[in-house]
N, C-alpha and C positions, 0 to 999 in steps of 0.2 A: 547502349553500342557506339564504340568509334568506329565509325565507318571511315579505314584508312586507305589513302588513294592504291587501286591496285599498279603494282610494281613500281612502287616508293618506298623510301624508310617510313616505319608507321610513324605514325604521328607521336609528340612528346604531347602529351595532355594527362592533366589531372584525374579524368573520367577512364585511365587505364587503370586506375589504383580501385580493389574492390570495397576498401574502408572509406574513402572520399564517395562515391558512389551510395554508400549506405549511409554516411553522413546524409546526403542530401534526401535521403528518403526513399530507395530504392530497394526492391528486392531480391537480383536477381540481375545478371550479368549477360550478355549478348554477344561472345567472341564471333568475329571477327570474319569472313570465306576462309582465307589465308590460316587463321587459327582453329581451324576445323577439327577433328579428328578423322575426317572422311579423308585426309592429305597424309593421316600419320599412323593408322593401321596398317598391320604386315602381311594381313592377307593370307597366312599359314595354315586359316582354318579351310581355303578353298585349294590352294596350291602352295608348298614350300619355293615352288619354282618362280612363282610370278615376280616376288621381291626377296631374291634369293642371299641370304647372307654374304657379306664381303662385298656386295655390288654395288656402286653408284645410288642405286637408287635406294638401296635398303636404308645404306648410310646416311641420305634425304630424310628417308619419312623416321627413321628413328632419333634423329637428333629433333625432327619436327616432333616428334611423341615428345620427347622430354622440355621442349619449352612449354609445349600447352598441359604438358604435368602440371607444370613450375606455376605456370599461371592459374590453372585450376585449385593448388593449394593456398594458392592464395586469397583468392575466393572463399572457399570452405573456411580457412581459417576469421574470416568475416560473418560466417553463418547464411551465403551468399548463395543461392542457388545459378547454377550454370547450363546455360545452353549455348550451344553449337551451330553459327548458322551454316548451313551446306548448299551447293548447286546438285542438284541432282538431273541427270546422270552421269555421274564422274568417277569415274575407272582409272587403275594405272596404265600408260599404255602397255606395258608387256603384256598385261593379261588379255587386253582388248585384239591385241597382234597373236598371242598364244593361241586364243578359241576363235582366233577370223570373223569378228563381231563386229567389224569396222562397217558395216551399212546396217545393224541389225539394235545395236546397243544400246541407244538410245532412245526404243522401244517399250516400254514397261511390260505391254504384253506379250515381248517378245518372254518365250519359259523361260532361258537362258537368263534372258536380263534382267528377269524377277527372279530367279537363281541367287543372282550377284548382288541382287539388290538387298534383299533379304540376309544373305551372308556380310555384306558389308556393315549394314546395322547390329547385326548379333556381336561382331567384332567391335564397333566403334562404342559398344553399352557393355563389352567385356572387357575390354584392352582401356576402355577408362571410365571406371566404374562409376566416379563420383556425377557424370554428366545427367542433371535434371531431365532434359530435355534435347531435343532438337528444331529449329529452325528453317525450315523447308521454303526454296523456290526453285522453280523451272522455266522462270519466265526471260532470263538470261544465263551465262556460264564465263564467269573470268578464268581466265587461267594464266594470270599475270605472273603469280607467285606459285607457280603450281607446274614446274617444268617436267616432269614425270607423269603427268595425268592427262588424261586427255574426257573432255565433255560433250554433250549433248544432249535434245531431247526435242522427240519428234509430235507436228502436231499439240504444241502448246497449249494452245487456247481451245482443243477440240475436247468437249466433255468426257466424250464416251468414250474417244480410244486414250485419252492423257492422263488426264486428270483425273476422274474415278477410279481407275485401275489401279496408279502410282498411290493416291490416298489411300485405297484400303489396302494396299502392303503393308501403307506405314500405319496406318491406324492398328493393323493387326501387330505387327512388331512392336510399335512402341508401345502404342497406348494401354493396350489386352494385354499380349503376353508379358512385356516390361514393368507394366505399371508407371509408364514414362510421358511426360507432355511433348505433342507434337506441334509445332505452331505451323501452319500451313500458309504459307506466305500467298495474295491473290495476284500479286504485284504481274503486271503483264503479262497475264495467262486469264484469269477470271476478273477482273478487277474494274470494268467498267460495263461491261454484259450481262442484263439480269436476267435474261433465259438460260445464259450457261450458267450463273451462280445458283440459280434455283434447279438446274437438274444435279448439279453437287451436291446443291442442297439437298436434294429429295433420295438420293443414289446411297448418300454415305450415313447411317446410321450417328447420332450423336454418341459422344462418349465424353465423362469429363474432363479428361486430359487432351482432347483434341479439342484447337480453337485454330478462329481461321484472321489469319493478320489483315490489316486491311487502312489502307494512307488514308487519312480525311476526305480526300480528295479526289477527284476523278483524274487520273493519268501517274506523275508525277509530282511532284511538291511543287507547284505552280500555283501562286496566288492568278484569282479571276477564273479559274476553273471547278467546275460544278461541286455541291460537294457528292462525297459519295451516295448512291442511290445504294447501295447495297445494306449500307451499318445501318443495324435495326433490322437485317431482314432476315429470311428462316429461321434451321433452330438451332444452329448452329452458336457456339458461344464467340465473339469476335473482343482480338484487340486489336488495335487502333497504333499504327505508328507515325510519330511524329518527328518532324528532321528538327533540330536546332538551331543548326547554324546553316540554315537554306542555300544549297550550292547556288543555286539563280540571283540569288539576291546578298552574296558579298561575303559567305559562309562564316562570320561572324565580325565582320572586319568594319561593319558601322551597325549603329541600333536598327533593331528590325526584329520588334516584339510580337510573336505570331500566336504567343501561347493562348492572348485574350482570346484572340479570333477561331482558333482550335475550339477554346471550350466554349466559350459561349457566343460562335458566329461571325464570322467576317464580314464584313460592311456587304459583300458582291452578293451573300448568299441573304441577305435579308429581302430582297424579293418572290422569296421562292413560297410557294405554296403554302399554308398555315398545316395543313397537316403532312406536310414532308418534315422529315428531321433535316435538320441545318447546321447542328452543333454538336460536340460530343455530351456537352452538360444534358442535350435536350434527348438523347442516342440513351445516359445512362436514368434519367429520367423516365421516359416511358418504356422502354425495353432492359431496364433493371438485370432481367436472367440471362440476359444475352453479353453483356457486359465486364469483361475476362480481362478489363487493364488498360493499359498505356504502356510501351514501350518506344523509346526515346535512341535515333540518332544522335548522341547529346555532340559529336563533332564527324564531321566528314559526308561526302556525298558527291558525286560529282570526279572531276578531275582535275592535278594539280593545282593553282592556287583561285583565289588568294591564301597566303598561309598568315596565319595571326600568330602575334604574340602576346597575346592578353585574352583571356576568355570568360571573358567580364558579359556579352552580348548574349553568348551560348550559353552561361551558366545561368542567367534570370531566366529563360525559356526552358533547359533542362529542368532547373529548380523548381518551378511554380509547375512543371506539367507532373514529375511526380508527387510533391503533396497532394494539388489538386487529386491525382489519380488515386490515392491513399485516403480522398477525405471530399469525396463527391459531393455531400451535402454542404461546403461550404464554399462560399459563390469565388470567382476568379479573381475578383477586386483582392478579399478579405487573405488570399492566399498570399497577392501583389505586396502587399501591404509587409506582411510579414517578411518578404524578399527582402522588402527597403530597409527595414529596421532590425532586420535579424542578421542579414548581409552582408546592407551596404552601412549599413551602425546609421542611418538618416531619421532626420528628426523633424517633427510642424510642417510649413511650408513646404521644407525640402523633399516631403514625402511625395506632396501635392504636386510640384515641379515634374519629381520622377515619371508620376504615374503619367502627365501629360507629356511629356517627353516620349515617350514608352509607345501611347498611344497612338501620337503623331506619327513616331515614327512608319509604322503600320498603314498609315494610310497614306505617309509619301512615296512609301515602297508602289505598292501598287496604283499609285496614278504617274511615277516617273517611270515604272517599267512596262507598265501595260495602261490599262484603266480600268474603271471597275464595272466596266460592261464588258471586259476581251475584247474593245476594238480592235487591239493586233495579234491577230489570229495565230503567226507562229512566238509563241509561246516563247521556242529555243533563242533567239534572236542575239540576247545575251545569256553565256553562263561560263560560270569557272571566273577564268582572268581573262577572259575576251567577250568582242563587243562585235555582233554582225550587223548588219542592215535591216532597218526595220522597217518593212514594207507598212505602207500606208493603212487607214482603215479601208473596208470594202464602200463605204459610203460615206457621204459627205455631212450627213450628222454626225457618224461614228470616229472622224477624221476631225471635225471640230470640234468633239468634245475630249479627243486624243491631245490635242495642240492644247486645250485648255486645259486639260490635266497636267501636262507637262511643268505649265504654267505655275498651278494647285503645289505640285510637287517640289517645288524648287521653294515657294515662299515657306512650304512647311519644313523643309534643310535646314532653312535661314530660321527658321524660331527655335528648332531643334538646338541649334550651335549654342543660341542667344541660352538657352537653359541651361545646359551643359556649361556655360559659365556662370549662370547666377546659384549654381545649386553650390551647400556649402559641404564638401563632400570630404569624406573620415580621413583621406590621406591626399598628397598630392601626387603621388605616381596616379591617384583612380580619377581625379582631377582632369592631369593631363590627359589620363586615354582619352574620358569621358568626351573630350574638345576636340581632339584629334581624329578620336574616331566620327566623332560628330562629322568635323570638317570633309574628314575621307569620304562618307557617305553624301554629301551637299557637293564634292567635286565628283565623281562618277554621276550625279543624279544631273547637274551641267551640263555633262559630255552627254549621257543619252538626248535631253532636251535638245540640244544642237542637232543631234542628228534625225531625229525626229520632226524638226523643221526641215532639213535638208531633204528628208527624205521626199517632205511636202513638198518643196518651192522644185525640186526635182518633175516631181508627177507636175507640176501643173506650169512647166518650161519657164519658172521664173526666175531668171538671169540674177537678179537685182537679189533677189533671197539669196539666190548660192553664194554669192559672192558674198552676203551679211553673215551668214550661218557658220560659212569654214571661216573667217574670224572669229567669231564668237569658240568655234568648236577648237583650232589651233590657242586660245587663252584659254581657255574649259581646261585643256590636256597641261597647259603649262604650270597654270594653277597649283592643277591638281599633283605633277610631278615633285613640284616642291615640298610637300608633306612629311616626308622622311627627314629630310633636310633641318626642319621644328620638331618633329617629334618622332620619339625613335621606336615609341610602342607601337608606332602605327602598321597595319600589317602590308606585307608587299604588296605590289601595285598593281592593277587591268593593265596589261600591256597591249599596244596598238596593233604587234605582229600576229597576236595569238590566232588558229587556224583550224584547233581540234574543237572535235564537233561543230565548226562554225560554219554555217554555209556560205554566206559574203563576209566577210572583212570589211568590216567599217570604215577601214582606216584607206584599205585596198579601194574602193568605192569613193572616198573621198576625192584623196589623188586624181583619178581619175576624171571626175567634175572640179577640179583643179584648172587642170589639163586643157579643159575644151569651156570652161566658164573665166 
C-alpha cells in the first residue's frame, strides 16, 4: 500500500505501479482509503434518491468509480490481487440525513446500520467484481478526500458492543457468502489489550478468508515500543503490517533500515522473556499455522513532509520485507545481500559496508529519537516534518542513558556518512544520494541531541548549559538548512514552525529560553 497524505495530492511513487511491486515480490495491492469502492458505489440497490443521477454527489461518485476501475485494471493486468482499505462505518451524507440516522449510524448493533453495512458490501463487490477483499479499520475515520460522506464508529475498542458484531457481519457477507477475503485491522481498536483480543478470538469462528492484521509493535510504528503481544496468539490467521518509510523517523529521507529488526527482532526487544515471541521470524517458526503474510506501507503514513525525491531507503525495506515474506526459510541477511547485489549491484567489500551502514542506521535512530529503554515516554515528540520539546526521562538513570545515547547516535551517524562516501556505488546519482541522505540524517539528529541537552539543562536550572546548547542548536539548524544547496536529491527539510500534531513546538520553547538566559 501507498498511504497518501489525506487531503493532499497523492504521492508520485513507483509503488503505485502494479508492475513494479509485482517485480519486487508482492502478490497483491492494497488501495488506500480514498481509492476505496466504499466511496464509489451508487447505492441504487437501497434507494435511487441517495445519490440521484445529475447531482453533484453522483457525479463525484461516478468519477471516483471510473478512477478506481482504471487502477484495478492495471493490477489485474499484472495478475495482482486487489484489496481496498476502508473505514467503517462510512455512508453518504444524503443517506444519513434522509433516514435520520445521525445518532445511530456508528453503531453496528443498530438494525438500520446493519442493513446499510450489508448493502454497502454487496454493492462494493457487485460494482467492483475484480475486488479480492477488503482491509477494514475502525480505529480512525478520515474524511479529508470524501466530501460527500460521513463516518463514525461507537465504542471502537469494545469487543461485545462493536468489534464482534461488526466482524460477524463482515465475515458472513465477505468470507462466507462471496468467498472473498476480509483483513480486519486491530489498529486503535483491539491492538494492545490481550483480554479484548481473546474475547474477539473466542466469539468469531475462524474462516480461511478471515485474517487479522497487526502492527509488529504495540501502538503505532514507534521504536522502543513493546513487540505486539497479540502476534502468535489465538486461532485466527494474522498478517503483519510494516511501515517501510517510517512517519516518525524521516519517511525515507535518511537511512533507516527496519527490516532486520522486524524480521529478526529489534535490539530493544532482546530483553523480552525467552518464551515470548519477539520477532516475525519467531512468529513464523512457532506459529506457522497463523502466519498469513506481510503487507507493507511501502510509502506514506502521518501527515505533510518530509517529501522524498528518491525512494532508495523505502525500497530497501519494502523489497526485503516482500522477498522474505514469501521465503521465510531464508534469513534476513540472505535476503539483504540479494538486495545489495541484485538491486544496487554492489560487490565484495561494498556489500559488507552497505550492511554495516544499514544496521548502524537502526541503532542511530533508536538512540537519537528515544533510547533503547524508551526513556523518552512521549514517543510523539517528533514526527512528520516537525520537532516538539523532548521531556527528560522520569528518573536519573534514564536521563543519564538518554544523554549518553544521544552522543552514541551522533557517532553512529558520522560513521554512516563515512561509509556512504567509501562505498563504490553503481552510479553517480546513487552515490550522491547515499551521501546526501546520510548527511540529512546526521543533521536531524544533531538537532535532536541539542534539544535533549537543552531540555536537561532547563530541568536542572543550568543556565550555562542552556546558553551552550542554544548555540549548538542554532549551528545545527544552520548546517542542516544548507544541505539542499549542495545536494539536489535530498528530501524537503524539517521545519522549525511546524505545529501539526506537535504538543509543544521545540523552536518556540528554545526562543523562550533565549529570552530568559
